[in-house]
VEXNU-140483 format. One record per residue: z, y, x of N, C-alpha, C in turn; residue number from 1. Coordinates in Angstrom, 2 decimals, padded with zeros to 5 digits. Layout:
<rs>
     npz     npy     npx    capz    capy    capx     cpz     cpy     cpx   i
       Z       Y       X       Z       Y       X       Z       Y       X NUM
...
</rs>
This chain:
<rs>
     npz     npy     npx    capz    capy    capx     cpz     cpy     cpx   i
  110.54  071.21  126.58  110.12  070.26  126.78  110.35  069.80  127.87   1
  110.34  068.18  128.17  111.27  067.54  128.67  109.79  067.77  130.62   2
  110.73  067.59  131.40  109.54  067.73  132.81  108.47  066.57  132.34   3
  107.29  066.74  133.09  106.74  065.24  133.35  107.01  064.69  134.47   4
  106.42  063.16  134.40  107.10  062.63  135.77  105.97  062.69  136.51   5
  104.94  063.18  135.84  104.05  063.17  136.80  103.87  064.83  137.63   6
  103.93  064.47  139.32  103.76  065.32  140.88  103.17  065.62  141.45   7
  102.58  067.05  142.19  101.59  065.99  143.29  102.29  067.29  144.01   8
  101.69  066.69  145.61  102.26  068.24  146.36  101.01  068.67  147.07   9
  099.54  067.89  146.56  099.08  068.82  147.25  097.53  068.66  146.49  10
  096.13  069.33  146.38  095.20  069.78  145.56  094.03  069.48  146.54  11
  092.78  068.55  146.10  090.99  068.69  146.88  092.38  068.86  148.19  12
  093.06  067.68  148.57  093.24  067.62  150.03  093.76  069.17  150.78  13
  094.41  069.73  150.12  095.10  070.47  150.48  096.41  070.57  150.10  14
  097.45  070.88  151.06  098.86  070.96  151.04  099.06  072.11  150.10  15
  100.22  071.97  148.83  101.13  073.01  148.61  102.35  073.12  148.42  16
  102.34  074.21  148.77  103.50  074.79  149.56  104.17  076.00  148.08  17
  105.51  076.16  148.90  106.41  077.22  147.67  106.61  077.66  148.63  18
  106.27  079.34  147.99  106.63  080.22  149.09  107.37  081.82  148.48  19
  108.41  081.44  147.64  109.06  082.27  147.27  110.98  082.29  147.95  20
  110.77  081.59  148.75  111.94  081.91  149.43  113.00  083.25  149.34  21
  114.16  083.27  149.69  114.55  084.24  150.34  114.57  084.47  152.29  22
  114.84  083.21  152.60  114.53  083.25  153.82  113.50  084.32  153.78  23
  112.97  084.98  155.17  112.02  085.87  155.59  110.54  085.00  155.81  24
  111.42  083.78  156.42  110.14  082.51  156.95  109.13  081.84  156.12  25
  109.99  081.99  154.65  109.19  081.34  153.84  109.55  081.72  152.58  26
  108.87  083.31  152.80  109.20  084.15  151.38  107.90  084.23  151.05  27
  107.47  085.14  149.71  106.33  085.30  149.70  105.51  086.54  150.39  28
  104.07  085.46  150.70  102.58  085.78  151.58  103.06  085.40  153.42  29
  104.12  084.59  152.89  104.02  082.96  153.73  103.42  082.01  153.55  30
  103.43  080.84  154.48  102.57  079.50  154.18  103.64  078.87  153.20  31
  104.67  079.33  153.64  106.17  078.30  152.53  106.59  077.03  153.34  32
  106.63  076.24  152.15  107.11  075.23  152.50  106.60  074.12  151.83  33
  106.76  072.48  152.14  106.34  071.74  151.05  106.99  070.92  149.83  34
  106.88  071.15  148.97  106.97  071.38  147.18  106.65  070.48  147.26  35
  107.07  069.48  145.83  107.07  069.34  144.72  106.40  070.09  143.48  36
  105.63  069.75  143.14  105.23  070.74  141.66  104.68  069.13  140.60  37
  105.28  070.04  139.00  104.89  069.00  138.56  104.41  069.38  137.38  38
  103.56  068.42  136.60  102.60  069.04  135.82  102.06  067.79  134.84  39
  101.50  067.44  133.61  101.05  066.41  133.28  099.54  066.06  134.58  40
  099.97  064.84  134.55  098.63  063.89  134.99  096.81  064.54  134.73  41
  097.53  064.85  133.16  095.46  065.63  133.04  095.05  066.85  133.27  42
  096.08  067.51  133.01  096.47  068.75  134.39  096.13  069.23  135.49  43
  096.60  068.13  136.47  096.50  067.93  137.64  095.66  067.61  137.95  44
  094.37  066.50  136.98  093.14  066.68  137.10  092.12  067.66  137.64  45
  092.74  068.93  136.41  092.01  069.74  136.33  092.37  070.76  137.59  46
  093.78  070.80  138.11  093.54  071.82  139.56  092.39  070.98  140.34  47
  092.21  069.82  140.21  091.67  069.56  141.11  090.46  069.79  141.18  48
  089.75  069.32  140.37  088.34  069.95  139.64  088.26  071.14  140.32  49
  088.85  072.21  140.11  088.97  073.74  140.28  088.88  073.90  141.43  50
  089.93  073.34  142.47  090.04  073.44  143.91  088.88  072.74  144.38  51
  088.47  071.82  144.23  086.95  071.34  145.20  085.93  072.04  144.64  52
  085.87  072.91  143.60  085.02  073.63  142.97  085.20  074.87  144.19  53
  085.96  075.51  144.05  086.18  076.93  145.02  085.97  076.39  146.34  54
  086.31  075.02  147.52  086.02  074.68  148.45  084.55  074.36  148.61  55
  083.94  073.92  147.63  082.50  074.45  147.49  081.69  075.76  147.40  56
  082.33  076.45  146.95  081.58  077.77  146.51  082.06  078.68  147.57  57
  083.08  079.11  148.02  083.59  079.67  148.89  082.83  079.08  150.04  58
  082.71  080.62  151.16  082.04  080.62  152.46  082.86  079.91  153.44  59
  084.26  079.12  153.18  085.44  079.18  154.16  085.29  077.87  153.89  60
  085.32  077.64  153.24  084.95  075.90  153.01  086.52  075.56  152.60  61
  086.96  074.54  152.46  088.15  073.88  152.37  089.45  074.66  153.32  62
  090.39  074.93  151.92  091.47  075.85  152.98  092.72  074.99  153.80  63
  093.61  075.41  154.38  094.38  074.58  154.97  095.97  074.55  154.25  64
  095.91  075.82  153.46  097.36  075.46  152.10  097.39  076.29  151.55  65
  098.10  075.99  150.43  098.06  076.80  148.96  099.36  076.74  148.99  66
  099.87  078.45  148.08  101.31  079.07  148.06  101.33  079.29  146.30  67
  102.30  078.49  145.99  102.47  078.27  144.36  103.76  079.34  143.91  68
  104.00  079.95  142.93  105.25  080.19  142.49  105.97  078.86  141.72  69
  105.02  078.07  141.23  105.28  077.04  140.52  104.24  076.08  139.57  70
  104.52  075.16  138.62  104.00  074.79  137.72  105.01  074.62  136.29  71
  105.44  073.36  136.13  106.53  073.23  135.29  107.60  074.17  135.21  72
  107.77  074.54  134.73  108.84  075.61  134.46  109.86  075.18  133.17  73
  111.06  074.83  132.95  111.83  074.62  132.12  111.96  075.86  131.02  74
  111.00  076.32  130.18  110.86  077.94  129.48  109.92  077.24  128.73  75
  109.73  078.28  127.71  108.67  078.12  126.79  107.50  078.42  126.96  76
  106.71  077.83  126.27  104.60  078.22  126.96  104.52  076.78  127.76  77
  103.38  077.41  128.13  102.42  076.24  128.80  102.88  076.05  129.87  78
  103.91  076.39  130.30  104.68  076.18  132.24  105.47  075.10  131.57  79
  106.14  075.41  130.35  107.27  074.29  129.54  106.89  073.02  129.21  80
  105.14  073.11  129.14  104.32  071.62  128.68  103.83  070.86  129.42  81
  104.01  071.68  131.30  103.55  070.93  132.13  102.06  071.09  132.35  82
  101.41  072.05  131.69  100.01  072.91  131.85  099.58  074.16  132.22  83
  100.08  074.27  132.94  100.26  075.68  133.54  100.50  075.15  135.25  84
  100.09  077.22  135.83  099.78  076.56  137.59  099.89  078.31  137.82  85
  100.54  078.83  138.65  101.24  080.33  139.29  100.67  079.98  140.58  86
  099.21  080.96  141.09  098.38  080.86  142.55  099.44  081.70  142.81  87
  100.26  081.86  144.24  100.47  083.16  144.80  099.06  083.38  146.00  88
  098.87  082.64  146.97  097.94  082.80  147.82  097.26  080.96  148.55  89
  096.26  081.24  149.16  095.45  080.74  150.00  095.06  081.14  151.48  90
  095.83  080.00  152.12  095.19  080.10  153.85  094.65  079.33  153.90  91
  092.92  080.01  154.91  092.07  079.25  155.70  092.63  079.86  157.19  92
  091.66  079.11  158.08  091.61  079.32  159.52  091.11  080.72  159.55  93
  090.45  081.09  158.90  089.92  082.50  159.54  089.45  083.42  158.03  94
  091.08  083.30  157.18  091.38  084.10  156.21  092.13  083.92  155.49  95
  093.13  085.18  155.23  094.48  084.84  154.12  093.79  085.87  152.99  96
  094.32  085.17  151.89  094.22  085.86  150.58  095.18  085.36  149.64  97
  096.04  086.66  149.96  096.86  087.20  149.48  097.10  087.63  147.67  98
  096.99  087.22  146.43  096.97  087.47  145.79  097.66  089.32  145.26  99
  098.44  089.52  145.38  099.21  090.91  145.36  098.12  091.96  146.35 100
  097.37  091.33  147.32  096.30  092.38  147.78  094.99  092.20  147.35 101
  094.89  092.55  145.89  093.28  093.06  144.98  093.35  094.12  145.43 102
  094.18  094.93  145.89  093.20  096.62  146.31  092.78  096.48  147.31 103
  092.91  095.51  148.05  092.33  095.37  149.83  091.42  094.59  149.89 104
  091.30  093.18  148.42  090.44  092.68  148.86  089.72  092.55  147.73 105
  088.85  093.11  146.82  088.92  093.41  145.37  087.67  092.49  145.00 106
  086.45  092.16  145.79  085.60  090.94  145.60  085.99  089.83  145.83 107
  086.41  089.73  146.99  086.86  088.23  147.67  087.83  087.90  146.15 108
  088.74  088.28  145.89  089.73  088.58  144.65  088.81  087.98  143.25 109
  088.01  088.60  143.28  087.04  088.44  141.85  086.52  087.32  141.94 110
  085.68  086.84  142.78  085.68  085.56  143.33  086.27  084.55  142.99 111
  087.03  084.71  143.56  088.25  083.11  143.29  088.51  083.30  141.77 112
  088.59  084.46  141.25  089.09  084.48  139.49  088.41  083.40  138.93 113
  086.98  084.25  139.25  085.81  083.16  138.78  085.32  081.58  138.89 114
  086.24  081.50  139.71  086.05  080.07  140.24  086.79  079.23  138.99 115
  088.11  080.22  138.70  089.25  079.63  137.99  089.19  079.60  136.64 116
  088.38  080.84  136.67  087.78  080.51  134.99  087.10  079.82  134.30 117
  086.18  079.34  135.26  085.61  078.06  135.27  085.88  076.84  135.03 118
  087.07  076.89  134.83  087.78  075.42  135.10  089.22  075.89  133.77 119
  089.99  077.05  133.68  090.83  077.17  132.56  090.79  078.76  131.58 120
  091.01  078.50  130.55  090.69  079.23  129.94  091.55  080.48  129.87 121
  092.83  080.25  130.01  093.95  081.60  130.14  094.02  081.52  131.98 122
  093.79  082.58  132.14  093.50  083.02  133.54  094.24  084.60  133.38 123
  095.80  084.44  133.94  096.13  086.43  133.99  096.34  086.99  135.54 124
  095.80  087.95  135.60  095.40  088.22  137.15  096.83  089.65  137.07 125
  096.05  090.22  138.15  096.63  091.14  138.94  096.51  092.27  137.95 126
  095.10  092.61  137.34  095.70  093.72  136.15  096.30  094.06  134.55 127
  096.21  092.41  134.71  096.81  092.17  133.40  098.11  092.80  132.98 128
  098.85  092.53  133.52  100.57  093.50  133.27  101.14  093.21  134.95 129
  102.39  094.00  135.29  103.08  094.37  136.20  103.51  092.78  136.43 130
  103.78  092.09  135.86  104.73  090.88  136.43  103.26  089.44  136.98 131
  102.24  090.13  136.66  101.13  089.07  137.68  100.70  089.96  138.27 132
  101.14  090.95  138.99  100.37  091.61  139.78  100.45  090.22  141.32 133
  101.24  089.84  141.47  101.72  089.07  142.81  101.08  087.65  143.01 134
  100.27  087.10  141.57  099.82  085.33  141.06  098.85  085.73  140.19 135
  098.12  084.97  140.37  097.57  084.59  139.27  097.58  083.11  138.27 136
  098.35  083.43  137.16  098.59  082.31  136.76  097.27  081.23  135.35 137
  097.41  080.20  135.81  095.93  079.51  134.87  097.19  079.04  134.30 138
  096.48  078.33  132.59  096.67  077.60  131.71  095.45  076.97  130.92 139
  095.94  075.71  130.07  094.73  075.28  129.44  094.54  075.37  128.28 140
  095.22  076.55  127.56  095.77  076.52  126.42  094.73  077.19  125.05 141
  093.49  077.98  125.77  092.61  078.25  125.66  091.02  077.86  126.05 142
  090.45  077.97  124.99  088.85  076.98  126.13  088.20  078.13  126.88 143
  087.65  077.45  127.67  086.68  078.03  128.44  085.54  079.05  127.95 144
  085.78  080.27  127.63  084.89  080.66  127.25  084.91  082.36  126.57 145
  084.07  083.33  126.37  084.28  084.47  126.80  084.26  085.39  125.20 146
  085.80  085.50  125.88  086.14  086.22  123.53  085.99  087.93  123.69 147
  085.46  088.62  123.28  085.78  090.13  123.48  086.38  090.78  123.31 148
  088.12  090.11  122.35  089.04  090.38  122.14  090.26  089.88  122.85 149
  089.60  089.31  124.12  090.42  088.68  124.80  090.80  089.66  126.07 150
  092.11  090.62  126.30  092.26  091.47  127.46  092.27  090.94  128.60 151
  092.37  089.84  129.01  092.32  089.17  130.42  091.07  089.12  130.83 152
  090.34  088.28  129.90  089.05  088.43  130.18  087.92  089.31  130.15 153
  088.88  090.23  129.46  087.64  091.63  128.80  087.73  092.55  130.93 154
  088.71  092.24  130.81  089.56  093.18  132.24  088.87  092.61  133.55 155
  088.62  091.16  133.25  087.91  090.49  134.96  086.69  091.12  134.68 156
  085.93  090.53  133.11  084.21  091.14  133.46  083.97  092.73  134.06 157
  085.34  093.22  133.25  085.04  095.33  133.85  085.11  095.30  135.60 158
  086.05  094.69  135.51  086.25  094.51  137.25  085.21  094.21  138.32 159
  084.35  092.94  137.45  083.35  092.63  138.74  082.28  093.47  138.26 160
  082.18  093.93  137.01  080.97  094.84  137.16  081.10  096.10  137.85 161
  082.44  096.35  137.74  082.79  097.57  138.86  082.61  097.48  140.41 162
  083.15  096.36  140.94  083.27  096.19  142.23  082.37  094.59  142.41 163
  081.81  094.18  141.82  080.75  092.98  142.47  079.66  093.56  142.41 164
  078.86  094.24  141.14  077.90  094.26  140.77  077.44  095.48  140.73 165
  078.87  096.63  140.94  077.93  098.46  141.30  078.26  099.08  140.80 166
  078.21  098.89  139.13  078.56  099.57  138.17  079.27  100.62  137.72 167
  079.32  101.37  137.58  080.75  102.40  137.08  081.69  102.43  136.15 168
  082.05  101.75  135.50  082.80  101.69  133.92  084.60  101.81  133.99 169
  084.59  102.54  133.08  086.39  101.84  132.74  086.91  100.36  132.98 170
  087.91  100.54  133.81  088.57  099.47  133.56  089.85  098.76  132.79 171
  089.75  098.91  131.55  090.68  099.53  130.43  090.87  098.27  129.42 172
  090.24  097.21  129.49  090.53  095.91  128.66  090.10  096.08  127.45 173
  089.15  097.40  127.19  089.00  097.18  125.98  087.44  096.83  125.61 174
  087.01  096.19  124.57  085.03  096.11  124.74  084.67  096.57  124.13 175
  083.83  097.72  124.67  082.90  098.72  123.86  082.11  098.97  124.13 176
  081.11  100.05  123.60  080.10  100.50  124.04  079.51  100.46  125.34 177
  080.38  101.08  126.38  080.21  101.17  127.77  079.96  099.95  128.26 178
  080.59  099.30  128.17  081.15  097.73  128.54  079.70  096.96  128.16 179
  079.48  096.93  127.05  078.62  096.34  126.53  076.95  096.60  127.39 180
  076.86  098.03  127.36  075.95  098.25  127.77  075.90  097.79  129.57 181
  077.04  098.00  130.68  076.60  097.44  131.53  076.96  095.62  131.61 182
  077.02  095.31  130.56  077.21  093.91  130.88  075.50  093.63  130.20 183
  074.54  094.29  129.63  073.69  094.28  129.72  072.49  094.71  130.86 184
  073.31  095.57  131.02  072.41  096.42  132.70  072.81  095.03  133.80 185
  073.26  094.64  133.80  074.04  093.33  135.21  073.41  092.42  134.29 186
  073.05  091.70  133.03  072.20  090.65  132.92  071.07  090.46  133.43 187
  070.26  092.11  132.85  069.19  092.24  133.18  069.30  092.30  134.91 188
  069.85  092.74  135.57  069.68  092.24  136.95  069.97  090.90  137.41 189
  070.90  089.75  136.46  070.96  088.39  137.42  069.47  087.66  135.92 190
  068.55  087.93  135.63  067.54  087.80  134.82  068.59  086.66  133.66 191
  069.73  087.49  132.71  070.31  086.40  131.90  070.17  087.03  130.76 192
  069.37  086.27  130.19  068.96  086.78  128.61  069.72  086.20  127.32 193
  070.88  085.30  127.82  071.54  085.20  126.07  072.86  085.35  126.09 194
  073.79  085.19  125.43  074.78  086.08  124.56  076.21  085.66  125.60 195
  076.81  086.61  125.76  077.58  086.50  127.04  079.00  085.30  126.30 196
  078.71  085.18  125.36  079.93  084.32  124.58  079.33  083.05  124.22 197
  078.20  082.80  124.64  078.08  081.28  124.74  078.81  080.78  126.11 198
  079.59  079.77  125.62  080.13  078.91  126.93  079.38  078.57  128.05 199
  077.86  078.46  128.05  077.62  077.97  128.97  076.40  078.98  129.77 200
  076.24  080.10  128.77  076.17  081.64  129.84  077.31  082.20  129.99 201
  078.33  082.10  129.90  079.77  082.22  130.42  079.93  081.84  131.51 202
  079.70  080.28  131.80  079.60  079.37  133.00  078.89  080.09  133.92 203
  077.48  079.87  133.73  076.55  080.52  134.67  077.13  082.14  134.82 204
  077.68  082.44  134.35  078.20  084.18  134.44  079.08  084.22  135.96 205
  079.88  083.07  134.98  081.22  083.09  136.43  080.48  082.59  137.48 206
  079.54  081.45  137.37  078.96  081.33  138.98  078.64  081.89  139.98 207
  077.73  083.31  139.26  076.98  083.92  139.55  078.17  085.48  139.88 208
  079.09  085.33  140.11  080.22  086.57  139.69  080.88  086.01  141.65 209
  081.05  084.43  141.47  081.70  084.32  142.30  080.84  084.00  143.62 210
  079.51  083.71  143.69  078.64  083.98  144.58  078.48  084.97  145.00 211
  078.31  085.96  144.30  077.66  087.13  144.61  078.66  088.11  145.53 212
  079.90  087.83  144.56  081.19  088.13  145.50  081.79  087.51  146.94 213
  081.53  086.49  146.73  082.07  085.51  147.79  080.97  086.41  148.95 214
  079.65  086.81  149.13  078.35  087.21  149.53  078.55  088.38  150.30 215
  079.53  089.11  149.32  079.23  090.74  149.75  081.05  090.67  150.52 216
  081.60  089.96  150.96  083.26  089.69  151.64  082.43  090.00  152.91 217
  083.11  091.01  153.85  083.33  091.41  155.03  084.22  089.91  155.99 218
  083.88  089.46  157.04  085.07  089.26  157.61  086.65  089.48  158.42 219
  087.65  089.24  158.36  088.71  090.09  158.48  088.51  090.04  159.81 220
  088.98  091.05  160.58  089.21  091.38  161.64  090.27  091.16  162.73 221
  090.15  090.69  163.35  091.19  089.80  164.36  092.48  090.29  164.02 222
  092.55  091.84  164.62  093.43  092.68  164.62  093.06  093.52  163.77 223
  093.84  094.61  162.37  093.84  095.61  162.08  094.40  096.81  162.68 224
  093.38  098.02  163.07  094.11  099.07  163.70  094.83  099.88  162.92 225
  096.02  101.02  163.26  096.43  101.72  162.45  095.18  102.29  161.47 226
  093.92  102.84  161.60  093.45  103.29  160.60  092.28  102.77  160.12 227
  092.52  101.22  160.31  092.59  100.44  159.11  093.53  100.02  157.91 228
  094.79  100.63  158.44  096.57  100.20  158.01  096.39  101.73  156.96 229
  095.73  102.73  157.23  096.04  103.99  156.77  094.92  103.89  155.74 230
  093.82  102.77  155.73  092.97  102.86  155.03  093.35  102.46  153.22 231
  093.83  101.08  153.78  094.87  099.82  153.21  095.49  100.56  152.03 232
  096.14  101.73  152.82  097.58  102.51  152.29  097.24  103.73  151.22 233
  096.05  103.92  151.41  095.42  104.84  150.33  095.10  103.76  149.64 234
  094.00  102.84  149.21  093.75  101.97  148.76  094.85  101.47  147.76 235
  095.95  100.80  147.77  097.31  100.66  147.40  098.05  101.58  146.70 236
  098.18  103.00  147.05  098.57  103.92  146.49  097.66  104.59  145.22 237
  096.44  104.32  145.07  095.53  104.58  144.64  095.83  103.73  143.32 238
  095.52  101.99  143.45  095.50  101.37  142.44  097.09  101.16  142.04 239
  098.11  100.84  142.81  099.70  100.76  141.98  099.79  102.63  141.47 240
  099.80  103.03  142.07  100.57  104.39  141.15  099.66  104.96  140.43 241
  097.93  104.93  140.01  097.03  105.26  139.68  097.55  105.84  138.04 242
  098.45  105.37  137.50  098.91  105.92  135.69  100.12  106.88  136.17 243
  100.54  106.94  137.85  101.80  107.29  138.00  101.70  109.28  138.46 244
  102.89  109.74  137.93  103.11  110.79  138.38  103.53  110.71  139.68 245
  103.52  110.48  140.37  104.26  109.91  141.33  102.57  110.11  142.61 246
  101.67  109.87  141.75  100.50  109.32  142.63  099.72  110.51  143.90 247
  100.15  111.84  143.11  099.50  113.18  144.02  100.63  113.17  144.84 248
  101.87  113.43  144.55  102.80  113.94  145.64  102.88  112.73  147.45 249
  102.25  111.49  146.25  102.33  110.41  147.47  101.06  110.99  148.62 250
  100.23  111.29  147.32  098.77  111.35  148.73  098.66  112.48  149.10 251
  099.09  113.25  149.42  099.78  114.94  149.28  100.60  114.68  150.80 252
  101.34  113.82  150.91  102.34  113.36  152.26  101.22  112.92  153.01 253
  100.64  111.52  152.16  100.04  111.05  153.43  098.82  111.86  154.21 254
  098.26  112.36  153.18  096.97  113.63  153.49  097.45  114.49  154.91 255
  099.14  114.73  154.74  099.54  115.60  155.40  099.71  115.37  156.69 256
  100.34  114.05  156.54  100.79  113.51  157.45  099.19  112.95  159.03 257
  098.39  112.26  157.54  096.98  112.10  158.75  096.07  113.15  159.19 258
  096.06  114.12  158.76  095.20  115.66  159.05  096.42  116.34  160.18 259
  097.63  116.02  160.46  098.29  116.79  161.06  097.46  116.66  162.81 260
  097.21  117.42  163.57  096.72  117.96  165.02  096.95  116.41  165.56 261
  098.42  116.13  165.80  098.81  114.86  166.79  098.02  113.40  166.29 262
  098.48  113.43  164.54  097.65  112.59  164.46  096.48  112.17  164.76 263
  095.52  113.15  163.89  093.95  113.39  164.25  094.27  112.24  165.90 264
  094.46  113.98  166.49  093.89  112.73  167.99  094.68  111.18  168.42 265
  095.81  110.99  167.56  096.01  109.36  168.15  094.95  108.73  167.38 266
  094.76  108.76  166.34  093.70  107.68  165.47  091.97  107.53  166.36 267
  091.61  108.81  167.28  090.17  109.14  167.55  089.79  107.57  168.76 268
  091.23  107.13  168.80  090.61  106.09  170.00  090.42  104.66  168.74 269
  091.30  104.58  167.78  090.57  103.68  166.85  089.55  103.51  166.10 270
  088.99  105.33  166.03  087.30  105.45  165.18  085.87  104.52  165.25 271
</rs>
């Protein structure tokens, strides 16, 4: 499809920047640079409503900058229709949210995702596949509703059950008896009695995930200590390499370093 004539440089009052440049000053994880993002007018309105909702729901309020990997792209699929958007990061005054950091801020990540899912049927996240570990993909190609056959929706629900509602189950994208039982347990806790596949129930559940996820998020420390960074490294190894043969050797090497007498002595001042 040809590129839409419509473009935007801000959403819900917040500038949208591109941060995928080779220059490290504007690379992924930075605030990037201003950019024109093209999409249909109808899709832009959906994005506006979504980010308005996020500013209302999130305790940090309106952000300062949003970074994106793109909207319209000359390729097949909803990007090529001007009806898709890739979210890389959101920068508030008091918090930086980078999607690749899912292992370090799961509750906050899932709170943001819950709001995205209230407005877009298709949301692909860190857990979906390796191509989406560094951004959310959203498009309006499917209905805003829960389907148990949808891998992306099931992964999100399972992750929310584990990390937001603290019920241990497998996060594998398969809708089975374990997940159904955990949903029943979660709905009983939230006093929700209807079926998750009802659209209104799905929207209500998403709102509760966002509310709960944001409420249990701890403030970011002003400065991360070496002890914080070591804990982060364990989290990243556990998430990124959980199915890899190199996970155990990596953890063993890190354990050797952390448990070394001189390292332990050095870390004591950060406890």
